[in-house]
C-alpha positions in Angstrom: -4.2 -27.7 -13.3 -1.7 -30.5 -12.6 -2.5 -32.0 -16.0 -1.3 -28.9 -17.9 2.2 -27.6 -18.6 3.9 -25.9 -15.6 3.6 -22.4 -17.0 -0.1 -22.7 -16.5 0.6 -22.0 -12.8 1.6 -18.5 -13.8 -1.1 -17.9 -16.4 -3.9 -19.3 -14.2 -2.7 -17.2 -11.3 -2.3 -14.1 -13.4 -5.8 -14.6 -14.7 -7.3 -14.7 -11.2 -5.4 -11.5 -10.3 -6.5 -9.8 -13.5 -10.1 -10.7 -12.7 -9.8 -8.8 -9.4 -8.4 -5.7 -11.1 -11.1 -5.7 -13.8 -13.9 -6.3 -11.3 -12.8 -3.7 -8.8 -11.8 -1.1 -11.4 -15.0 -1.5 -13.3 -17.1 -1.1 -10.2 -15.1 2.0 -9.1 -15.3 3.7 -12.4 -19.0 3.0 -12.9 -19.8 4.4 -9.4 -17.6 7.4 -10.2 -19.8 8.0 -13.3 -22.8 8.1 -10.9 -24.2 4.8 -12.1 -26.4 3.5 -9.3 -25.2 0.4 -7.3 -28.2 -1.6 -8.6 -27.4 -0.8 -12.3 -23.7 -1.3 -11.6 -24.3 -4.9 -10.3 -26.6 -5.6 -13.3 -23.9 -4.5 -15.7 -21.3 -6.6 -13.9 -23.4 -9.7 -14.5 -21.7 -9.7 -18.0 -18.5 -11.1 -16.5 -19.9 -14.5 -15.2 -21.3 -15.0 -18.7 -17.8 -14.3 -20.2 -16.3 -16.7 -17.7 -18.7 -19.5 -18.6 -18.0 -18.9 -22.3 -14.3 -19.1 -21.7 -14.4 -22.3 -19.7 -16.8 -24.3 -21.8 -15.8 -23.0 -25.3 -12.4 -21.4 -25.4 -10.4 -23.5 -22.9 -8.5 -26.4 -24.4 -9.0 -29.7 -22.7 -6.0 -31.2 -20.9 -4.2 -34.1 -22.5 -4.5 -37.0 -20.0 -1.6 -39.4 -20.2 -2.5 -43.1 -20.5 -2.7 -45.3 -17.5 0.7 -46.8 -16.6 1.0 -50.4 -17.7 1.9 -53.3 -15.4 5.3 -53.6 -17.0 6.2 -50.0 -16.4 4.8 -49.9 -12.9 8.0 -51.6 -11.7 9.9 -48.4 -12.8 8.0 -46.2 -10.4 10.0 -45.0 -7.4 8.4 -45.6 -4.0 7.5 -42.0 -3.3 5.8 -41.5 -6.6 3.1 -44.1 -6.1 -0.5 -42.7 -6.2 -2.2 -42.1 -2.9 -4.8 -44.8 -2.2 -7.4 -44.7 0.6 -8.5 -42.2 3.2 -5.8 -43.1 5.7 -3.0 -42.8 3.3 -4.2 -39.4 2.0 -4.8 -38.2 5.6 -1.2 -39.1 6.5 0.2 -37.4 3.4 -1.8 -34.2 4.3 0.7 -33.6 7.1 3.4 -33.1 4.5 1.3 -30.3 2.9 1.2 -28.2 6.1 4.3 -26.3 5.0 2.3 -25.0 2.1 -1.1 -24.6 3.7 -0.2 -22.8 6.9 1.7 -19.8 5.4 -0.8 -19.4 2.7 -3.7 -19.6 5.1 -2.1 -17.1 7.5 -1.4 -14.6 4.7 -5.0 -14.7 3.6 -6.3 -14.6 7.2 -4.3 -11.3 7.8 -5.1 -9.9 4.4 -8.8 -10.4 4.5 -9.0 -9.3 8.1 -7.7 -6.0 6.8 -10.0 -5.9 3.8 -13.2 -6.9 5.6 -12.7 -5.2 8.9 -10.4 -2.2 8.5 -10.6 -0.9 4.9 -14.0 0.7 5.4 -12.7 2.7 8.4 -9.8 4.3 6.6 -10.6 8.0 5.9 -8.6 11.0 4.8 -10.0 14.5 5.0 -9.4 17.2 2.4 -8.6 14.9 -0.5 -10.1 14.7 -4.0 -12.0 11.5 -3.0 -14.9 11.2 -0.6 -15.1 8.4 2.0 -16.9 5.9 -0.2 -14.6 6.6 -3.2 -11.5 6.2 -1.0 -12.8 2.7 0.0 -13.4 1.7 -3.6 -10.0 2.9 -4.9 -8.1 1.3 -2.1 -9.6 -2.0 -3.2 -8.4 -1.2 -6.8 -4.9 -0.6 -5.5 -5.0 -3.9 -3.6 -6.2 -5.8 -6.6 -3.4 -4.3 -8.8 -0.9 -5.5 -6.3 -2.4 -9.0 -6.4 -2.4 -9.0 -10.2 1.3 -7.9 -10.5 2.6 -10.5 -8.0 0.5 -13.3 -9.3 1.8 -12.6 -12.8 5.5 -12.5 -11.8 6.4 -16.1 -11.0 8.2 -16.7 -14.3 10.4 -13.7 -13.6 10.8 -13.9 -9.8 10.3 -16.7 -7.4 11.0 -17.1 -3.7 10.8 -20.2 -1.4 10.4 -18.6 2.1 6.6 -18.2 1.8 6.3 -17.9 5.6 7.9 -14.4 5.3 4.9 -13.1 3.5 2.7 -14.0 6.5 5.1 -12.1 8.8 4.9 -9.0 6.6 1.2 -9.3 6.3 0.8 -9.4 10.1 2.8 -6.2 10.2 0.2 -4.7 7.8 -2.5 -5.8 10.2 -0.8 -3.8 13.0 -0.4 -0.7 10.8 -4.1 -0.7 9.6 -5.4 -1.5 13.1 -3.6 1.5 14.6 -4.3 3.7 11.6 -8.1 3.4 11.8 -7.9 4.3 15.5 -5.4 7.1 15.6 -5.3 8.3 11.9 -1.6 9.2 12.0 -0.7 8.6 8.3 0.1 12.0 6.8 -0.9 11.3 3.2 -3.5 9.0 1.5 -0.8 8.1 -1.1 1.3 6.4 1.6 -1.7 4.3 2.5 -2.3 3.5 -1.2 1.3 2.3 -1.4 0.9 0.1 1.7 -2.3 -1.3 0.3 -0.5 -2.1 -2.9 2.2 -3.9 -0.9 -0.5 -5.8 0.9 -1.8 -7.1 -2.5 1.8 -8.0 -3.6 2.3 -10.1 -0.5 -1.0 -12.0 -0.9 -0.6 -12.6 -4.6 3.1 -13.5 -4.2 2.3 -16.1 -1.5 -0.4 -17.6 -3.7 1.4 -18.1 -6.9 4.8 -19.1 -5.3 3.0 -21.7 -3.2 1.6 -23.5 -6.2 4.8 -23.0 -8.3 6.8 -24.7 -5.5 4.3 -27.5 -5.4 4.6 -28.0 -9.2 8.3 -28.5 -8.8 8.6 -30.3 -5.4 5.6 -32.7 -5.5 5.8 -35.8 -7.6 3.2 -36.1 -10.5 1.3 -39.0 -8.9 0.5 -36.9 -5.8 0.1 -33.5 -7.4 -3.7 -33.7 -8.0 -4.5 -34.5 -4.4 -2.0 -32.0 -3.1 -3.3 -29.2 -5.2 -6.9 -30.0 -4.2 -6.0 -29.8 -0.5 -3.7 -26.7 -0.5 -6.0 -24.6 -2.7 -8.5 -24.7 0.2 -6.2 -23.1 2.7 -6.7 -19.5 1.5 -10.4 -20.1 1.8 -10.1 -21.2 5.4 -8.1 -18.0 6.1 -10.6 -15.8 4.4 -13.6 -17.4 6.2 -11.9 -17.1 9.6 -10.9 -13.5 8.8 -14.6 -12.7 8.2 -15.6 -14.0 11.7 -12.8 -12.1 13.4 -13.3 -8.9 11.4 -17.0 -8.3 12.4 -16.5 -7.9 16.2 -13.2 -6.0 15.7 -14.8 -3.6 13.2 -17.8 -3.0 15.6 -15.5 -2.5 18.5 -13.4 0.2 16.7 -16.6 2.0 15.6 -17.7 2.2 19.3 -14.5 4.0 20.3 -15.0 7.6 21.4 -14.5 10.0 18.5 -11.6 11.9 20.1 -9.6 8.7 20.4 -10.2 8.0 16.7 -8.9 11.4 15.8 -12.1 12.7 14.3 -12.3 15.9 16.3 
Protein backbone atom coordinates (compact mmCIF):
# COMPACT_ATOMS: atom_id res chain seq x y z
CA UNK A 1 0.00 0.00 0.00
CA UNK A 2 2.93 2.33 0.65
CA UNK A 3 3.75 2.29 -3.08
CA UNK A 4 0.39 3.83 -4.05
CA UNK A 5 -0.99 7.34 -3.82
CA UNK A 6 -2.06 8.36 -0.29
CA UNK A 7 -5.79 8.27 -1.10
CA UNK A 8 -5.42 4.50 -1.45
CA UNK A 9 -5.47 4.42 2.37
CA UNK A 10 -9.09 5.59 2.21
CA UNK A 11 -10.20 3.46 -0.73
CA UNK A 12 -8.48 0.31 0.56
CA UNK A 13 -9.93 0.78 4.03
CA UNK A 14 -13.36 1.55 2.59
CA UNK A 15 -13.19 -1.62 0.50
CA UNK A 16 -12.47 -3.78 3.54
CA UNK A 17 -15.41 -2.18 5.35
CA UNK A 18 -17.66 -2.68 2.35
CA UNK A 19 -16.72 -6.35 2.23
CA UNK A 20 -17.98 -6.74 5.78
CA UNK A 21 -21.30 -5.11 4.95
CA UNK A 22 -21.83 -7.16 1.79
CA UNK A 23 -20.88 -10.41 3.53
CA UNK A 24 -22.98 -9.96 6.65
CA UNK A 25 -25.96 -8.49 4.77
CA UNK A 26 -25.92 -11.26 2.17
CA UNK A 27 -25.85 -13.94 4.85
CA UNK A 28 -28.61 -12.30 6.90
CA UNK A 29 -30.86 -11.86 3.87
CA UNK A 30 -30.33 -15.39 2.57
CA UNK A 31 -31.12 -16.87 5.97
CA UNK A 32 -34.22 -14.64 6.18
CA UNK A 33 -35.36 -16.23 2.91
CA UNK A 34 -35.05 -19.65 4.60
CA UNK A 35 -31.99 -20.68 2.60
CA UNK A 36 -30.22 -23.38 4.60
CA UNK A 37 -26.88 -22.54 6.27
CA UNK A 38 -25.13 -25.07 3.99
CA UNK A 39 -26.55 -23.57 0.79
CA UNK A 40 -25.89 -20.06 2.06
CA UNK A 41 -22.20 -20.83 2.59
CA UNK A 42 -21.97 -22.44 -0.85
CA UNK A 43 -23.47 -19.33 -2.44
CA UNK A 44 -21.05 -17.13 -0.50
CA UNK A 45 -18.10 -18.96 -2.11
CA UNK A 46 -18.71 -16.67 -5.07
CA UNK A 47 -17.05 -13.79 -3.21
CA UNK A 48 -13.53 -15.30 -2.88
CA UNK A 49 -13.63 -15.91 -6.64
CA UNK A 50 -14.52 -12.26 -7.23
CA UNK A 51 -11.73 -11.19 -4.87
CA UNK A 52 -9.16 -13.29 -6.75
CA UNK A 53 -10.34 -11.89 -10.09
CA UNK A 54 -10.09 -8.34 -8.75
CA UNK A 55 -6.58 -8.81 -7.36
CA UNK A 56 -5.00 -10.67 -10.26
CA UNK A 57 -6.81 -9.04 -13.19
CA UNK A 58 -8.35 -5.66 -12.31
CA UNK A 59 -5.88 -4.17 -9.81
CA UNK A 60 -3.25 -2.00 -11.44
CA UNK A 61 0.33 -2.76 -10.46
CA UNK A 62 2.12 -0.09 -8.39
CA UNK A 63 4.76 2.07 -9.98
CA UNK A 64 7.99 1.35 -8.16
CA UNK A 65 10.39 4.28 -8.14
CA UNK A 66 13.95 3.54 -9.33
CA UNK A 67 16.61 2.81 -6.77
CA UNK A 68 18.26 5.95 -5.46
CA UNK A 69 21.63 6.56 -7.10
CA UNK A 70 24.87 7.02 -5.21
CA UNK A 71 24.96 10.72 -6.08
CA UNK A 72 21.51 11.40 -4.72
CA UNK A 73 22.07 9.32 -1.58
CA UNK A 74 23.91 12.24 -0.06
CA UNK A 75 20.66 14.21 -0.19
CA UNK A 76 18.86 11.77 2.10
CA UNK A 77 18.24 13.10 5.56
CA UNK A 78 19.40 10.90 8.41
CA UNK A 79 15.96 9.78 9.58
CA UNK A 80 14.88 8.77 6.07
CA UNK A 81 17.47 6.07 5.56
CA UNK A 82 16.03 2.58 4.99
CA UNK A 83 16.06 0.18 7.91
CA UNK A 84 18.80 -2.43 7.61
CA UNK A 85 19.14 -5.55 9.70
CA UNK A 86 17.10 -7.17 12.45
CA UNK A 87 18.44 -5.07 15.31
CA UNK A 88 17.73 -1.80 13.56
CA UNK A 89 14.18 -2.89 12.69
CA UNK A 90 13.57 -4.14 16.21
CA UNK A 91 14.73 -0.83 17.65
CA UNK A 92 12.46 1.08 15.27
CA UNK A 93 9.47 -1.04 16.26
CA UNK A 94 9.41 0.80 19.60
CA UNK A 95 8.44 3.96 17.72
CA UNK A 96 5.43 2.13 16.27
CA UNK A 97 3.90 1.28 19.66
CA UNK A 98 1.93 4.55 19.61
CA UNK A 99 0.08 3.19 16.56
CA UNK A 100 -0.04 -0.50 17.48
CA UNK A 101 -1.24 -0.31 21.08
CA UNK A 102 -4.42 1.78 20.57
CA UNK A 103 -5.37 -0.19 17.45
CA UNK A 104 -4.77 -3.52 19.16
CA UNK A 105 -6.83 -2.50 22.20
CA UNK A 106 -9.74 -1.27 20.09
CA UNK A 107 -9.92 -4.62 18.32
CA UNK A 108 -9.41 -6.57 21.54
CA UNK A 109 -12.46 -4.88 23.08
CA UNK A 110 -14.44 -4.92 19.83
CA UNK A 111 -14.04 -8.62 19.13
CA UNK A 112 -14.48 -9.54 22.76
CA UNK A 113 -17.96 -8.06 22.35
CA UNK A 114 -18.56 -9.69 18.96
CA UNK A 115 -17.29 -13.16 19.86
CA UNK A 116 -18.34 -13.42 23.49
CA UNK A 117 -21.40 -11.23 24.04
CA UNK A 118 -23.33 -10.63 20.81
CA UNK A 119 -24.78 -14.11 20.84
CA UNK A 120 -26.23 -13.57 24.31
CA UNK A 121 -28.15 -10.41 23.48
CA UNK A 122 -31.87 -11.11 23.28
CA UNK A 123 -35.02 -8.99 23.18
CA UNK A 124 -38.45 -10.51 23.61
CA UNK A 125 -41.55 -9.41 21.75
CA UNK A 126 -39.74 -8.04 18.70
CA UNK A 127 -40.16 -8.76 15.00
CA UNK A 128 -36.87 -10.73 15.04
CA UNK A 129 -36.23 -14.07 16.68
CA UNK A 130 -33.03 -14.71 18.63
CA UNK A 131 -30.95 -15.97 15.70
CA UNK A 132 -32.13 -13.12 13.46
CA UNK A 133 -31.28 -10.55 16.13
CA UNK A 134 -27.71 -11.86 16.19
CA UNK A 135 -27.36 -11.71 12.41
CA UNK A 136 -28.76 -8.19 12.06
CA UNK A 137 -26.69 -6.87 14.95
CA UNK A 138 -23.66 -8.02 12.98
CA UNK A 139 -24.96 -6.17 9.92
CA UNK A 140 -25.34 -2.98 11.98
CA UNK A 141 -21.78 -3.40 13.26
CA UNK A 142 -20.41 -3.85 9.74
CA UNK A 143 -22.28 -0.77 8.51
CA UNK A 144 -20.59 1.27 11.23
CA UNK A 145 -17.20 -0.11 10.22
CA UNK A 146 -17.83 0.68 6.56
CA UNK A 147 -18.96 4.25 7.22
CA UNK A 148 -15.99 5.11 9.43
CA UNK A 149 -13.44 3.40 7.20
CA UNK A 150 -14.75 5.43 4.26
CA UNK A 151 -14.64 8.78 6.04
CA UNK A 152 -10.95 9.62 6.37
CA UNK A 153 -10.89 12.02 3.41
CA UNK A 154 -13.66 14.00 5.10
CA UNK A 155 -12.87 13.62 8.79
CA UNK A 156 -9.61 12.71 10.56
CA UNK A 157 -8.57 12.58 14.19
CA UNK A 158 -5.17 12.05 15.80
CA UNK A 159 -6.11 10.86 19.31
CA UNK A 160 -6.67 7.26 18.33
CA UNK A 161 -6.30 6.15 21.97
CA UNK A 162 -9.71 7.71 22.66
CA UNK A 163 -11.34 5.04 20.50
CA UNK A 164 -9.97 2.33 22.78
CA UNK A 165 -11.41 4.13 25.82
CA UNK A 166 -14.86 4.39 24.22
CA UNK A 167 -14.66 0.78 23.07
CA UNK A 168 -13.93 -0.34 26.63
CA UNK A 169 -17.07 1.52 27.73
CA UNK A 170 -18.93 -0.56 25.14
CA UNK A 171 -17.50 -3.71 26.73
CA UNK A 172 -18.91 -2.62 30.08
CA UNK A 173 -22.33 -1.94 28.54
CA UNK A 174 -22.61 -5.23 26.66
CA UNK A 175 -21.24 -7.25 29.59
CA UNK A 176 -23.88 -5.88 31.93
CA UNK A 177 -26.62 -5.99 29.30
CA UNK A 178 -26.28 -9.74 28.70
CA UNK A 179 -26.53 -10.35 32.46
CA UNK A 180 -29.32 -7.98 33.51
CA UNK A 181 -31.12 -7.19 30.23
CA UNK A 182 -31.90 -3.61 31.20
CA UNK A 183 -31.97 -1.92 27.77
CA UNK A 184 -35.61 -0.97 27.02
CA UNK A 185 -35.46 -1.18 23.22
CA UNK A 186 -33.60 -3.23 20.66
CA UNK A 187 -33.14 -0.08 18.58
CA UNK A 188 -30.96 1.43 21.29
CA UNK A 189 -28.74 -1.65 21.17
CA UNK A 190 -28.60 -1.40 17.38
CA UNK A 191 -27.41 2.20 17.75
CA UNK A 192 -24.70 1.21 20.23
CA UNK A 193 -23.58 -1.62 17.95
CA UNK A 194 -23.36 0.87 15.09
CA UNK A 195 -21.25 3.11 17.36
CA UNK A 196 -19.02 0.13 18.15
CA UNK A 197 -18.38 -0.36 14.43
CA UNK A 198 -17.70 3.34 13.92
CA UNK A 199 -15.03 3.26 16.62
CA UNK A 200 -13.30 0.19 15.22
CA UNK A 201 -13.30 1.39 11.63
CA UNK A 202 -12.30 4.91 12.64
CA UNK A 203 -9.33 3.68 14.64
CA UNK A 204 -8.25 1.45 11.76
CA UNK A 205 -8.29 3.97 8.93
CA UNK A 206 -6.99 6.91 10.96
CA UNK A 207 -4.05 4.85 12.21
CA UNK A 208 -2.84 4.13 8.69
CA UNK A 209 -3.69 7.61 7.46
CA UNK A 210 -1.53 9.10 10.22
CA UNK A 211 1.28 6.72 9.34
CA UNK A 212 1.13 7.74 5.68
CA UNK A 213 1.73 11.35 6.77
CA UNK A 214 4.07 10.94 9.73
CA UNK A 215 6.42 8.13 8.67
CA UNK A 216 9.11 8.78 6.08
CA UNK A 217 8.84 6.89 2.77
CA UNK A 218 11.95 4.78 3.41
CA UNK A 219 10.40 3.30 6.56
CA UNK A 220 6.75 3.10 5.53
CA UNK A 221 6.84 -0.42 4.12
CA UNK A 222 8.25 -1.94 7.31
CA UNK A 223 6.01 0.22 9.51
CA UNK A 224 2.85 -0.78 7.64
CA UNK A 225 3.83 -4.45 7.78
CA UNK A 226 4.26 -4.28 11.55
CA UNK A 227 1.28 -2.15 12.53
CA UNK A 228 -1.20 -4.04 10.34
CA UNK A 229 -0.63 -7.06 12.58
CA UNK A 230 -1.76 -5.34 15.77
CA UNK A 231 -5.49 -5.66 15.12
CA UNK A 232 -4.98 -9.39 14.48
CA UNK A 233 -3.25 -9.77 17.84
CA UNK A 234 -6.18 -8.03 19.51
CA UNK A 235 -8.72 -10.23 17.71
CA UNK A 236 -6.86 -13.44 18.60
CA UNK A 237 -6.58 -12.46 22.27
CA UNK A 238 -10.25 -11.49 22.31
CA UNK A 239 -11.16 -14.98 21.13
CA UNK A 240 -9.25 -16.61 24.00
CA UNK A 241 -10.87 -14.28 26.55
CA UNK A 242 -14.37 -14.47 25.08
CA UNK A 243 -14.74 -18.27 25.40
CA UNK A 244 -14.53 -18.55 29.23
CA UNK A 245 -16.46 -15.31 29.77
CA UNK A 246 -19.25 -16.43 27.44
CA UNK A 247 -19.46 -19.80 29.20
CA UNK A 248 -19.46 -18.19 32.64
CA UNK A 249 -22.36 -15.89 31.72
CA UNK A 250 -24.33 -18.84 30.33
CA UNK A 251 -23.92 -20.63 33.68
CA UNK A 252 -25.45 -17.77 35.67
CA UNK A 253 -28.87 -18.53 37.20
CA UNK A 254 -31.76 -17.57 34.95
CA UNK A 255 -33.33 -15.10 37.41
CA UNK A 256 -30.10 -13.10 37.57
CA UNK A 257 -30.00 -12.95 33.79
CA UNK A 258 -33.51 -11.52 33.72
CA UNK A 259 -35.05 -14.43 31.88
CA UNK A 260 -37.88 -15.10 34.32
